[in-house]
C-alpha positions as CSV (number, residue, x, y, z in Angstrom):
1,M,77.7,73.6,-8.9
2,T,74.6,74.1,-7.3
3,N,72.8,70.8,-7.1
4,Y,70.4,70.1,-10.0
5,T,67.2,67.9,-10.3
6,K,65.2,68.0,-13.3
7,L,61.7,68.2,-11.6
8,P,58.8,68.6,-14.4
9,A,57.7,72.0,-15.0
10,I,54.7,73.4,-16.9
11,L,54.2,76.3,-19.3
12,L,50.8,77.4,-20.2
13,L,50.1,80.1,-22.5
14,A,47.3,82.7,-22.2
15,D,44.9,80.8,-25.2
16,G,45.5,77.7,-23.2
17,T,48.0,75.9,-25.1
18,V,50.5,73.3,-22.7
19,F,53.9,72.2,-23.0
20,Y,55.4,70.4,-20.4
21,G,58.7,70.2,-19.7
22,K,61.6,70.0,-17.2
23,A,62.6,72.5,-14.1
24,A,65.7,75.1,-14.7
25,G,66.7,77.5,-12.5
26,K,64.7,78.3,-9.1
27,I,62.1,76.3,-8.2
28,G,59.0,78.2,-8.4
29,T,56.1,80.0,-10.6
30,T,56.5,83.1,-13.2
31,T,54.4,84.9,-15.4
32,G,54.8,87.4,-18.1
33,E,54.5,88.2,-21.8
34,I,56.0,85.3,-24.0
35,C,58.5,86.5,-26.7
36,F,61.3,84.7,-28.5
37,N,64.7,85.8,-29.8
38,T,66.0,84.5,-32.8
39,G,70.2,85.3,-31.7
40,M,72.4,82.0,-31.8
41,T,74.6,83.6,-29.6
42,G,74.7,86.1,-26.5
43,Y,72.4,85.1,-24.2
44,Q,74.2,86.4,-20.9
45,E,73.3,89.9,-22.8
46,I,69.6,89.3,-23.3
47,F,69.0,88.0,-19.6
48,T,70.2,90.9,-18.4
49,D,68.9,93.8,-20.9
50,P,66.3,96.2,-19.3
51,S,63.9,96.2,-22.3
52,Y,63.1,92.6,-21.4
53,F,61.9,93.2,-18.2
54,G,58.0,91.5,-17.7
55,Q,58.7,89.6,-20.5
56,I,59.2,85.1,-20.7
57,M,61.9,84.9,-23.1
58,V,62.2,81.8,-25.2
59,T,65.4,81.4,-27.1
60,T,65.6,79.7,-30.4
61,N,68.8,78.9,-30.2
62,S,69.2,74.5,-29.2
63,H,71.6,75.1,-26.8
64,I,71.8,77.6,-23.9
65,G,74.5,77.9,-21.3
66,N,76.7,75.7,-23.2
67,Y,79.7,78.7,-22.7
68,G,78.5,79.9,-19.3
69,I,78.3,83.0,-17.2
70,Q,80.9,85.5,-17.6
71,K,80.1,88.8,-15.2
72,D,81.5,91.1,-17.7
73,E,79.1,90.2,-20.1
74,I,75.9,91.9,-18.7
75,E,74.0,94.7,-19.7
76,S,72.5,95.7,-16.5
77,D,72.9,94.7,-12.9
78,S,70.9,92.0,-12.7
79,I,68.8,89.5,-14.9
80,K,65.6,91.5,-16.4
81,I,63.5,88.9,-18.0
82,A,60.7,87.2,-16.1
83,G,61.4,83.7,-17.2
84,L,63.2,81.5,-19.4
85,V,62.1,78.8,-22.2
86,C,64.9,76.6,-23.8
87,K,65.6,73.2,-25.3
88,N,68.5,72.2,-23.9
89,Y,69.6,73.5,-20.8
90,N,73.5,73.3,-20.4
91,I,74.7,73.2,-17.0
92,V,78.4,71.9,-17.7
93,Y,80.1,74.8,-19.8
94,S,83.3,75.0,-21.9
95,R,84.6,78.1,-21.8
96,K,87.6,78.4,-19.3
97,Q,86.7,82.5,-19.0
98,A,83.3,81.9,-17.7
99,T,82.8,82.4,-13.8
100,E,79.7,80.4,-13.2
101,S,76.9,77.6,-15.0
102,I,73.6,79.5,-16.0
103,Q,72.4,77.2,-13.3
104,D,74.4,79.0,-10.6
105,Y,73.6,82.2,-12.4
106,F,69.6,81.7,-12.1
107,Q,69.8,80.3,-8.6
108,N,71.6,83.4,-7.4
109,D,69.1,85.7,-9.3
110,N,65.7,84.0,-8.2
111,L,65.4,83.2,-12.1
112,V,62.5,80.6,-12.8
113,A,63.2,78.3,-16.1
114,I,61.8,75.3,-18.4
115,S,63.8,73.5,-20.6
116,D,63.3,70.2,-22.6
117,I,60.7,72.0,-24.3
118,D,60.3,71.9,-28.2
119,T,61.1,75.3,-29.1
120,R,60.8,75.4,-32.7
121,A,56.7,74.3,-32.1
122,L,56.7,77.1,-29.6
123,V,58.0,80.0,-31.7
124,R,55.6,79.0,-35.1
125,H,52.8,79.1,-32.3
126,I,53.7,82.4,-30.8
127,R,54.6,83.7,-34.5
128,D,51.3,82.5,-35.8
129,K,49.1,84.1,-33.1
130,G,51.1,86.7,-31.3
131,A,52.0,88.1,-28.4
132,M,50.7,87.2,-25.3
133,N,50.9,86.2,-21.6
134,A,51.7,82.9,-20.1
135,I,53.1,81.1,-17.1
136,I,55.9,79.0,-16.1
137,S,55.2,76.7,-13.1
138,S,57.8,73.9,-11.3
139,E,55.8,74.0,-8.1
140,I,52.3,74.1,-9.2
141,T,51.2,71.2,-11.1
142,D,47.1,72.2,-11.2
143,L,46.3,73.7,-14.7
144,D,43.2,75.4,-13.6
145,E,45.2,76.8,-10.9
146,L,47.7,78.3,-13.5
147,K,44.9,79.7,-15.7
148,Q,43.7,81.6,-12.4
149,K,47.3,83.2,-11.7
150,L,47.7,83.8,-15.8
151,A,44.4,85.3,-16.0
152,E,45.6,88.0,-13.0
153,V,48.4,89.2,-15.3
154,P,48.0,92.0,-16.9
155,S,48.7,93.0,-20.8
156,M,52.1,94.7,-21.6
157,E,49.8,96.9,-23.8
158,G,49.0,99.4,-21.2
159,L,52.0,98.9,-18.7
160,E,54.7,101.7,-17.7
161,L,57.7,99.7,-16.8
162,S,60.8,101.8,-17.3
163,S,60.3,103.5,-14.3
164,K,60.8,100.2,-12.5
165,V,64.0,99.3,-14.1
166,S,65.7,102.7,-14.1
167,T,68.5,104.1,-11.7
168,T,67.0,106.1,-8.7
169,E,69.8,108.3,-8.4
170,P,72.0,109.8,-11.0
171,Y,75.4,108.6,-11.8
172,F,78.3,109.6,-14.1
173,Y,80.0,107.1,-16.9
174,G,83.7,107.5,-18.3
175,N,86.1,110.3,-18.4
176,P,84.9,114.0,-16.7
177,E,88.0,115.5,-18.8
178,A,86.4,114.2,-21.9
179,S,85.7,116.4,-24.4
180,L,81.9,116.2,-24.8
181,K,79.4,115.8,-22.3
182,V,76.2,114.0,-22.7
183,A,72.7,113.7,-20.3
184,A,71.3,110.3,-20.6
185,L,67.4,109.4,-19.9
186,D,67.6,106.0,-18.5
187,L,64.6,104.0,-19.2
188,G,66.3,100.9,-18.9
189,I,69.2,102.0,-20.3
190,K,72.2,99.1,-21.4
191,K,75.7,99.2,-20.7
192,N,76.9,99.1,-23.9
193,I,75.5,102.3,-24.7
194,L,77.9,103.8,-22.3
195,R,80.5,102.0,-23.0
196,S,79.8,103.4,-26.9
197,F,79.9,106.8,-25.4
198,E,82.6,106.4,-23.8
199,N,84.9,105.1,-26.5
200,R,83.7,108.2,-28.2
201,D,85.5,110.8,-25.5
202,I,81.8,110.8,-24.3
203,Y,81.2,111.8,-20.5
204,V,77.8,110.8,-19.8
205,Q,75.7,111.9,-16.9
206,V,72.8,109.2,-16.4
207,F,69.4,110.6,-15.0
208,P,66.6,108.6,-13.4
209,A,63.8,107.9,-16.1
210,K,61.3,111.0,-14.4
211,T,63.8,113.8,-14.4
212,K,62.4,116.9,-15.8
213,F,64.7,118.5,-18.2
214,A,65.6,121.4,-16.3
215,E,67.4,118.8,-13.9
216,M,69.3,117.5,-17.1
217,E,70.2,121.2,-18.2
218,K,72.2,121.7,-14.8
219,F,74.8,119.3,-16.6
220,N,75.2,121.7,-19.0
221,P,75.6,119.1,-21.8
222,D,76.5,119.1,-25.4
223,G,73.5,116.4,-26.2
224,Y,70.9,114.1,-24.6
225,F,69.9,111.0,-25.0
226,I,67.0,108.9,-24.7
227,S,67.7,105.4,-23.7
228,N,65.6,102.2,-24.7
229,G,63.6,100.4,-22.1
230,P,60.1,98.4,-21.5
231,G,56.8,98.4,-21.5
232,D,54.5,100.8,-23.6
233,P,55.3,104.6,-24.8
234,S,52.0,105.7,-25.0
235,V,51.7,105.6,-21.5
236,M,55.2,107.7,-20.6
237,P,53.7,111.7,-20.9
238,Y,56.9,112.3,-18.5
239,A,59.4,111.7,-21.1
240,V,57.6,113.0,-24.1
241,E,57.4,116.4,-22.0
242,T,60.9,116.1,-21.6
243,I,62.3,115.5,-25.0
244,K,59.6,118.2,-26.2
245,E,61.2,121.0,-23.7
246,I,64.9,119.3,-25.7
247,L,63.4,120.1,-28.8
248,A,62.1,123.4,-27.5
249,E,65.7,124.6,-27.0
250,D,67.2,122.8,-30.1
251,K,69.4,120.7,-28.5
252,P,71.1,117.5,-30.1
253,L,69.5,114.6,-29.3
254,F,69.8,111.1,-29.9
255,G,67.1,107.8,-29.1
256,I,67.6,104.4,-29.2
257,C,64.6,101.8,-29.5
258,L,62.3,103.3,-26.9
259,G,63.5,106.5,-27.2
260,H,62.9,105.9,-30.9
261,Q,59.1,105.9,-30.0
262,L,58.8,108.5,-27.6
263,L,60.7,111.1,-29.8
264,A,58.0,109.7,-32.6
265,E,55.2,110.8,-29.6
266,A,56.4,114.2,-29.1
267,N,56.0,115.0,-32.4
268,D,52.3,113.9,-32.6
269,I,53.0,110.5,-34.2
270,G,50.8,107.3,-32.5
271,T,53.1,104.0,-31.3
272,M,51.2,100.5,-31.7
273,K,51.5,97.2,-30.0
274,M,53.0,94.7,-32.7
275,F,51.8,91.6,-33.3
276,N,55.2,90.7,-32.7
277,G,57.8,92.1,-31.8
278,H,61.6,92.4,-33.4
279,R,63.9,90.3,-31.6
280,G,67.3,89.0,-32.7
281,L,70.9,90.0,-34.7
282,N,70.0,89.4,-37.9
283,H,67.3,92.2,-39.0
284,P,67.9,93.9,-42.5
285,V,67.4,97.5,-42.1
286,K,67.9,99.8,-44.9
287,N,69.5,103.9,-44.7
288,I,67.3,105.4,-47.4
289,I,69.5,108.7,-46.7
290,K,72.9,107.2,-46.8
291,N,71.4,104.2,-49.6
292,H,72.4,101.2,-48.0
293,C,71.7,98.2,-45.7
294,E,73.0,97.0,-42.5
295,V,72.4,94.3,-40.3
296,T,70.6,95.1,-36.9
297,S,70.2,93.8,-33.6
298,Q,66.5,94.5,-32.1
299,N,64.6,93.7,-29.1
300,H,60.9,95.9,-29.5
301,G,57.6,95.0,-29.4
302,F,56.0,98.1,-29.8
303,G,56.5,100.9,-33.0
304,V,55.9,103.8,-34.3
305,I,52.5,103.6,-36.9
306,P,54.3,103.8,-40.3
307,D,51.2,105.5,-41.9
308,E,51.2,108.4,-39.1
309,V,55.1,108.7,-40.2
310,R,54.7,109.1,-43.3
311,N,52.0,111.5,-43.2
312,S,53.8,113.8,-40.6
313,D,55.3,117.0,-41.5
314,K,57.4,117.2,-38.5
315,V,60.0,114.2,-39.1
316,E,61.4,112.5,-42.2
317,I,62.5,108.7,-42.3
318,T,65.8,107.7,-42.5
319,H,65.2,103.6,-41.8
320,V,63.1,101.2,-43.0
321,N,63.1,97.5,-41.7
322,L,63.7,95.4,-45.2
323,N,61.2,92.4,-43.7
324,D,57.9,94.1,-43.0
325,K,58.8,97.7,-43.8
326,S,58.0,98.9,-40.2
327,I,60.0,102.6,-39.9
328,E,63.4,101.8,-38.3
329,G,64.8,105.7,-37.9
330,I,63.3,109.1,-38.1
331,R,65.2,112.6,-37.7
332,V,63.2,115.8,-36.9
333,K,63.0,118.4,-39.7
334,G,64.5,121.6,-38.5
335,K,66.0,120.1,-35.4
336,K,69.0,118.3,-34.6
337,A,67.2,115.2,-33.1
338,F,67.3,111.5,-34.8
339,S,66.2,108.1,-33.7
340,V,66.5,104.7,-34.6
341,Q,64.3,101.7,-33.3
342,Y,66.9,99.1,-33.6
343,H,69.8,98.8,-31.2
344,P,73.1,100.2,-32.9
345,E,75.6,99.7,-29.2
346,S,74.3,96.0,-30.8
347,S,75.2,93.7,-27.6
348,P,75.0,91.0,-28.6
349,G,75.1,92.0,-32.7
350,P,76.8,92.9,-35.4
351,H,78.6,96.2,-35.2
352,D,77.1,97.7,-38.7
353,S,75.3,100.6,-36.9
354,R,78.3,101.7,-34.9
355,Y,78.2,104.9,-37.2
356,L,75.1,106.4,-35.7
357,F,76.9,107.0,-32.1
358,D,79.6,109.1,-34.9
359,D,76.7,111.0,-36.0
360,F,75.3,112.0,-32.8
361,V,79.0,113.2,-31.9
362,N,79.3,114.9,-35.0
363,V,76.1,116.6,-34.5
364,M,76.9,117.8,-31.2
365,K,80.1,119.2,-32.6
366,G,77.7,121.4,-35.3
367,E,79.8,119.0,-38.2
368,L,76.7,117.2,-39.3
369,V,73.5,118.7,-40.1
370,W,70.5,118.2,-42.1
């Protein structure tokens, strides 16, 4: 196990609030937008979710690292969070299947973290004050210097980040002899989305974020998928244009999370930065088409503007969040296109929403129309 000494560390928020804790992971300094996830499990999947790129994660579960690290439980090829804030940082792990400790994992991936923080107080503060930037340091103790560095960090609003986490070259996933083919636009796609397609006998070609529709069309897919990802959807005209061309050709299309926001943008519906996003494993959503509730996994700091969705003559609402009435799903009138704000691949999370992948299969087969 890598040597680990609990050196002092500082967490400074943009509003001047300071928390003192202990260094975890790599000794250093990191910045990003601070957010919190209320899930009680799945920390490794959270760390590697590309949608968290540029964000400092606060975990509300009091123990992190207690079941170690298992290489198969990743959603991308590296850690994507900018930093971690936790209460109890457990280097000694209990699971026999684990291959390394969280400390080894963080040091190997150069992740700066801070532990021994009162995360309950921190989360209550963020919840009341809203999303803001923060800085963690285990090498700088001067608050004025930290404030200066933090002031240089750009706001998440207006940042285009998907192209920074997307694949640089197209690649294939699944069985080439599968019965269906899907062209996926990688804006920060999670591996379990690809697994969910493969499990339904779908062969996927994954394309870089800024790929044109004409290039994706060469795969001759049965449907198109727009993935999740980080950043502000309002500054992604390249993806909006691709979606508009897919819609113009009346091709089956399914979007998740950022893909949902971009489908809205492609139908002249605006998006907004949320005061606090939805990040956790137990968000109740109502499918108003089927009149049932599902417990969902969510991770987003932007959303579609509810009134613009309700007033649109291009889309209809399919899903609504039961906590705050935000719009969680839409489908385009007269088209084979639909999307949800949450994560039906749910890794981690409940499996209530996996039926959406089956719906997409049925849309591609022509067995589901609206």
